[in-house]
N, C-alpha and C positions, 0 to 999 in steps of 0.2 A: 426691618432691616437696619443695620448700622454700618457706619463707616469705620475706618481705622481711627484710633484715638489721636488727639493732638491737633496739629495744625494741617494735617494732610486733608485734601479733598476726599470725599467718600471713596473707600476702597470697595470694589464691587463684590457682591455677595452670592449663595447657592442652596440645593437640597438633597433629598433621598427619601433546598429548592425542591423541595418537592413535597407537596401535600398528597394526600391519597388520591388515587386516580378517579374514584367516584365523585369526590367533591371538586376535583380539579377542572371539571368540564362545564361549569355553570356560572351564570351571573344573575343577579336579581334586579327586578324592577318592582319596587314596593308601591302598591297602590296608595294613593293619598299622601305620598311624601310631600312635605312642604318645600316649595322652591321660592327662594328670596327674590323678590322683584320690586323695583321701585314703582313700576306701573300698578302693582297691586296693593300699594301702600298709600294711604291718604297723605297729602302734603304735610310735612312737618311732623308726621307721626313716626314712632320708631318701630321698624319691622323686626320680628323675632324669628329665628330659625332654631328649633329645638335641637338639643344635643343628639348627634348621631352616634350613640354608644354602641359598642359591640354587642352588649347584652340585648339591647332593643332590637338590633338587626337580626340577631340569631332567633329571637322570639317570633319575628315576623315571618320566618319560613321562606320557602321559595327557593329556586335554584340560585347558586352562587357562581360568579366568575372566579377565576384563579389567576394569580400572577406569580410565577416561579422565577427566581433570579439566581443564576449561577455566577457568584462573584469570585470564584477561585482563580479567575484570570485577571482580577483587579491589579495585581502588580504589573501586568502587561498592559494596563489601561483598557481592559476589555470586560464587559458584562454581557452575559447571554440571558435573554429573556424568553419566556414562554407564557403567553396569555391565552386562556381558554374562556370563551364567552358563550352563553346559552343564546341560541338564535332560532329563527324560523326560516323556512325556505323562501327565497325571493331576494329582491334588491336590498342591499344593506350598505350603509356608509359608516365607516369607522373614523374617529378623529384621535389625533395625538394632542395632548394638552399644549395650548399656545400661550395663554395668559396665565403666568404662574403667580399664585398668591404670595404677597410680600415683596415681589419684584416690581410690581406696578408697571409692567411692560410685557409685550409679546415675546418673551424670551425663551419659550420652549425650544430646546436644542435639536430641532428636527434634522439638521444637517449631519448629526452624529448617529442617526439611525441607519443601520446597514443590514443587508441580507434578509430583508423581509420576505416571509413566505406564509401563505395562508393555506390551510387544509380543512376539509370538512368531509365526514363520512368516508375517510380514506382516500379522498380525491384532492388533487391540487386545485385551488381556487384562484383563478386569475383576478388581478386587481388593476385598477387604473387610478391615477391621482386626479383629484378635481383640478381643472385647469385655472380656477380662480382662487381656490383656497388650498394652498399646498399642504395644510395639516389634515386634509380629509382624503380618504381613499375609498373607492367604490368597488363593490363586488356583487356577485350573485351567489347566494347560498344554494347549493343543489337540493333537489327534492329528497326528502327523507332525513335530511341532516338536522340534528337538534343542538349541535355545538360547532363552533368554529375555533380552530387553533391558529394563533399567530406566533411565529418565532422570528426573532431578530436579535442582532447584536447592538449594543450601545457602546460607541467608541469614546472612552473617557479621554478628554484632551490631556496631553502631557504638559501643557504650558499653564502658567498661573495668570495670564492676562484674561480678564473677563469676570464673570460672576459665577453663579451656580453651575454654569455650563463650562467653566474652566476646570483646571485640575482638581479632581476629587479623589485621587488614589495615589499612594506611594507603594513601595515594597512592603511597608508595614501598616498602612491605614487604608480604609475605604469609607467614604461617606456615600450611602445609597439614597437617592432622591427618587421616590416612586413615580413622580410625574415624568421622569425620563424613560420609564420602562413600561408604560401602560398605554392601552388603547381602550376606547369605550364608544358605544353607539351614538351617533350624532343625534342630538335632541334629547337624550336621556339626562335625568337629573343626577348629578354626582352624589346627592344626598340619598337617592333611592337605589343606587347600585351597590351591591354587596360583593366584596372580593375576599378570597382566601389567599393571604400573602405568604410567601415563604422565601427563604434565602439560604444558599449553600455558601459557606465561608471557607477560606483556606484553613488547613489544619491548625488546631490549637488557638485560633483567634477567638477573642471574646467580643461581645456586642452589647449594645444598649439602644433603647428606643422607647417612646411612649406607648408603642404597641405592646400587647400582652402576649408573652410566649405561650403557645399551646402545647408544644412538644418539641424535642430535639432528638435527632438520631442521625449518625453517620455524617456529621458536619452540617446537616441541614436543620434550620430552625423554622418551624411553622408557627405563625402567629394566629391569634383569634381573628375570626372574620370581622371586617369593618366596612363601613361605607367607603366609596371612592373619595369622598370629601375628607374623611378621617385618614385614609391611606396616604393621600398626597400630603396631608398635614403632619405626617409622622415619619420623618427620615430615620435611617439606621446608621449608627456609628459602630465600626468594628476595627479591631486591630490586634497586632501581636503583642504590643506593650500597652496594657489597659489597666485602668484603676477606677473604682467607683467610690465616691465619698458621700456620705449621708450628711445633708445640710439642714435637716429638719430641726425645728425648735418649737416652742410654745406658739400655737396660732398659725403655723405655717403650712400644716399638712405635709405630706411626703414631698421632699425636695432632694434631688440627687445631682451631683456633679460627676459626669462620666468623662474620663479623659483617655484619649488614644494618642500616642506620641511615636515619633520615629526612633526614640531610644528610651530605655528604661529610666535613665538618669533624669529625663525631662518630667517624669511623673512625681518627682519628689517635692510635693506641696508641703511647706512647713505648717506646723500647728498654728502659728500666728496668722498666716495667710488664709488657712482654712477657716479660722474664726471670722475673718472679714466676710467671707461668703456666707457663713452661717448668719452673721448680722444683716447681710444684704437681704436674705430671705425674711428675716424678722422685720426689717425696716419697710420693705415693700408691702408686706401684708398689713403692717400697721397703717401705712399710707392709704391703702384702698379699703381696708376694713372688711374685706371678703375676697374670696378667691374663686376662680372660674376653671380650675383644673382639678382633676382627681389626684394626680401626682404630676410633679414637674421634673423635667429631665434636661439639664444642660448637657449638650453633646459637643464637648470641646476637643478639637483635633489640634495637635501641636506639631507643626511641620513647616520647614522653610520651602517645601516643594508643592504645597497646596495653594490654591487661591485663598486670599485672606479676606474675610467678611463675616458679618453676622446675619443670620436670616431667622426671622421669628416664626414659630409655630404655637398652637394653642397650649399644648402641654409639653413643649420642648423647644429648644433653639439649636440651630446649627451654627456653631461658633468656631471659626478657623483662624489661627494666628501662628506667630513664630514658635519654633520648637522650644526655646528657652524662656517662654513667657511666664512660667510659674516659678522659675528658679533664678532668674536674673533680674536685678532691681530695675534697670532701665526698661526692659521688656514688660515687666509686671506693671510698671507705671503707664507705659504707652497703651497697654491693653485695658487700663483702668475702668472705663465705663462700657466696655463691650457687653459684658454679661448683664449688667444692670439695665442697659438699654433694651436688650432682647427680652429680658424677663418682664419689663414694663409693658411690652407689646402683648403679653397674654391678656392684659386688661384693655389697653388702648391699641386696637388694631385687629385683634382676634375676636374678643368678646364684643366690645363696642367698635363698630367699623363704619367708616363713611359709606353712605348709600351708594355712591358711584364705584366703590371698590368691592361691594358685596354682590358680585355678579352670579347668575344662576348656574353657570358652567365655566369651563376653562377656554371657551372659544369667544365669548362675548367680550368686547373691549371694555377696559376699566376707565373710570374717569378720576383723575388725580387732584381735582381742585381743592380737596380738603387734606392734602398731604402735609400742610403746615400744622395740622392737628395730629394726624396719624404719626408722622415722623417728627415734626417740630416739637410738639408737646413731649413726645417720648424722648427726644434728645435732651430737653430740659430736665425731665425726670431722671433719665440715665445719669446725667451729670451730678444732680443733687443727691441721688441715692448712692452713687460712688463715694461721695464725700460723707454722707451720713453713716455709711457702713464702714468707713475707714479704708476702702480700696484706694481712695485718693485722700491725701491730707488736705486741709483747707487751703494751703498755699498751692498745692498742685491743682486743685479745682480752680482757683483764681487765675493761675497762670494759663491753664488751658482755655478758659473763657476769654482772657485777655487776648490771646493769640487769635482766636476766632473773630473777636470783636474788631481788632485792628485790620485783619484781612477784609472783612465785610465793609468796614468804613472806608477802605482805600479803593474799593471796586469801582471802576469807571462804568461798568455795565449796568449798575443800579440806576443810572440817569436815563436809561431807555427801556429797561426791562423791569416791571414791578415784580415784587416777590410772588404775587399770585400766578404770574405767567410761568415762573420756574416750576410751580406745582402742576399746572395744566399741561406743560410740555415735558413733564418728567420722563416719560417713556423715551423721548429723544435724548434729553440731557443726560440721562444715566449713561448713555453710550457715547457721549461727546468726548473729544480729545481733551487733554489737560492743558495744552498751550492756549495762550491768550484767555485764560479762564476768567480773569477779572473783568475783561470786556464782554465776553460771551455771557457770563454768569452760568453757574452750574446748578446743582440741586440745593440751592441756598435755603430752601425751606427747612432743612435740618438746623443749621447754625443760626440763621436769622429767626427761625421759629423759636429756638432756645431764648434769644433775646426778647422776643415778644412775650413769651410766657413768663419770663422773669419779671418783665414790666407789669404783666397782669397780676402776678403774685404780689408784688410791691404795692400795686394800686389797691387790691383787696385789703391788704393790711392797713393801708392808710385810711381807706374809707370806713373800716370797722374799728379803728383805734386798736389795731393788732389783736382783735378778738377772733378774727377769721383769716384764712389764707387760702392759697390755691389748693392746699391739702384737703380743705372742706369741699371744694369743687370736685376733686378727684374722687373722694369718698362718695359723694352724692351721685356722680355721673357714671363711675366705673365700678362701684362697690356693691353693697348688699342689694338684693339677696344673692348669696353665693350659690354654687351648685356645679354640676357637670358642664362641659363646654356647650355653648350656644352662641349664636350671633344676634346682636341687637344693633341695628343700624342707627346712624344719626345724620343730621343735616346741619348746615350753618345756623339755621334758626334754633335748633336744639341746643347748640353750643351757647349761643347768646342767651337763651332762656335760663340755662343752667347757671351761667355766671351771674345773671341778674337775681337768681334765687339765693345766691350766696351773698352778694353785695349789689344792690340796685345801682346802675350806672349806665351811661350811654355806651354799652359794650359793642353794639353793632357799629357805631361810628368809630370807636377805638380800633377795632379789628380792621374795618374796611379801609381806614386811613393808612394803616401800616402795610396792608396787603397791596394797596393800589399806588403807594408812593413811588415817585421817581426822584426823590431828594437825593442830594449828593452824599449824605452820610447815613450811617446805619442807625437804627432806633436804639439808643443807649439810655433811655429813660429809666429802665430797671436798674442799671448800674449806678447812675447818679442818685436815683431815688433810694437806693439801698445803702448809701453812705460810702460809695467808692467812686473812682474816676479812672479813665484810661490815662496812664502815664508812660514814661519811657525810661530805659536804662541803657548804659553802654556796656553792660555785661550780659552774656547769654544766660537767660533765665534757666534754672535747672530743669523745668519741664521741656523747654525747647531743646536743651542739650541732650536730654534723654531721647526725644523724638528724632533729632538729627543722628544720634548714634545708631538707633534701631533701624531707621529708614535709609540711612546712608545718604542723607541730603544736607544741603547748606541753605538755610533760610535767611536771606538778606533782603526780604521783601519790604521791611520798613526803612531801609537806608538806601541802598542802590536801586531796589525794586526788582530783584531777581531771586529765583529759586534754582539752585544747582544740584546736579548729582555729584557723587563722590569724585568723579573724574573732571569736574568743572564744566560739564555740558549744561547749557541753560535749558531748564525744563519750562520755565515761564517767566514772563516779565510783567510788571505792572505799569499800565499806561500812565503817563503823566509824571513818572518818577525818573531819576537821572539816567538809569540804564536804557530805558525806552527812548528818552529824549536824545541819547547819544547814538541811537541807531541799532542797538543790540536787540536781538529777537530769539524766540525759542528755537532750539535746534543748533545754534551756534555753540562753540566750545571755547572757553578761555584757556589759552595755553601759556600765557605769561602775564605777570603783574609787574608793571614798572620795569620791564626788561628782564625779569627773572622768571624761571619756570614756575608755573601755577602750583600753589599749595593752598589749602584752605586757611591755614594759619597766616600765610604770607598775605593773602587777600584781606583778611580781617585786620591785620596790622596796618596795611596800607590805607584802609578805610579810616582807621583811627588816626593815623598820621595826616590824613587829609585835611584836618582842621587847621593845621598850620603850614602845610606844604605850599610852595610857591607855584607849583605846576599842577594841573589836573591829573587825576589818577589815569594811567595809560594801561589799557588791556589789549594784549595781542590776541586776536580771536580767529579761530578756524571756522570757516563757513563753506562747507562743501570742499572743493578743491582749492579754495583761495584763503589767503591770510591777510588780515588788515589790523592796524593798530587803531583803537578807538579811545580818544580822550573823554573821560567821564568827569565832568566838573561838579563834584559833590564835596561839600565841606562840613557835613553834619556829623561826621564820626560814626562809630558803631551805634546802632539804635534798635532796640528791641521793646515790644510792649509788655507792660506790667501794670496791674491795678495799684492805685495809690489810695490810701484811706483819706476820706474827707471828714475831718473831725467836727465839722459844723453840723453833721447829720448823724442820726443814730445808725449803728452798724446792723442794718436789717439783713444784709447778705449772710453774715455769720449766724444769725438766727435761722435763716432758711436752711442752711446746710448742716445745722447742728443735729446730732443723733436724737431720734424721737423714742427710742426703746432702751435708753440707758446711756451712760457716759462712755465716750470712747477712750480706750486705754491710752 
């Protein structure tokens, strides 16, 4: 999963009719299918789950389940689902997926399931919900029945707040996440269940998925049968305005960028920007040295009306961002590392996966203690791959990292909550509010993980006299041998051992110290060790200016210690900085600056003039039904983070982000 690019905290992320009647009534339980379980794996050993390929499942034979989706109502935010399962007479418990892969939390959107009806043998089957597990329903299959049909609607939310369970459809686009429209028998292995999926789309809409089309007729697309594991891992993107771009190059295998947008104009990707994505595919395959997908599909939806996030899948990614992201300079920059982050997850997260996140089904709780690897290392790789491919210039990369570093360094919450705890509590923190974020701490394993892995990279280069780097670790740990999708788990001990194999060092202590620290400042050893340092400027850096324009925010976190929306409402304050000290708090709204109506330019001008002003800055603030003037005694002028070159050290950072497959134009 990834967040919105730039200085914003993680933007939350998401996922995604008629086959023949004979095959629509069955589901398969394949004898001997492997179920990944930490209990069945020796401590420290890597467990492997073989690829659940459609061809392998088809050869296995046996009855299939089916799931038919009628998405013609998507513009009305409505999906109709029909699931048919092979069953035997007697008691049966069905479950709705609760723990969604990649979301690291029990986010299955059960509340949006409506109109559930069960039938078998022509009879209505009554059901009851488990009083302790809301995601389970119980029923009794009548004598003589061999299949059970479940029909229900899924109510697509019209709002963008949330993650994959937020808005997934407009009048022009729909993103189908199969976990939202399936049921399966309690206790069955998703690896061993085979489904025949199909979807009916609005007229003339095109679609893309890592699933293989079997046939299409009358607006319905039937896909090849796959395991439930593969189905949930294979969303479908569809839309009226659609474009597919081939990104394949030497050594990349088949790679495609599929784009659905709310307008035809938004699809106009320039040749120059297309080349950056072609180079991304080349750079990432060069980094890992092998691939674990048969073909890879970026499913990019461009809309201001969808929830914005990125969600990883093994052979695709569900990427959602602003409508103008391919054609507007600021939007393209802010989106910079979205696709590179999600692509890297095909190796780190889908192929190699922390043991605690490789659960045997969608009901067992996940353990997020290694998210600083799953997400933190991927954040590091997403940033440097954006720079290596040209999606970000070196200056944009440095400015983005400087903004993250300054925010982390100013967090008061780091003195009570160690980074390790943000990973363990991720399932709660993903849903936490944005106010008082610096005190609460959010899912900092993304950005602070970025800093830790940069320091690990710099350390390896120093230990080996620049003969090796973190690239060597990535190739050894995530690379050869390549092949079709499979899952190979890892533990903390596996990470330490792999780092030691590249460059012997006290890696266990190095990582433990940074994960358990409650020091007042962020771990910036990778920045200083790479020939740079955190500095300050009184001009809004170009990357921050782009982010503020796209997100319609005002980031004064390094001066007054506030982040505002475009109307002047305070979204957050940083404890210990002037605004908080003056009594300002999230939810208040600035209506006047030194006696004049609030404007962003006016506030910034007043902050700059504060260096020589005789009186403190005065902010008239609306707080509920009340107004009050707050004097803010700040004399530091405008202040924004930027990296400065340290000429006394080699410029290792520029070497890290330099292209590895050829020079950048």
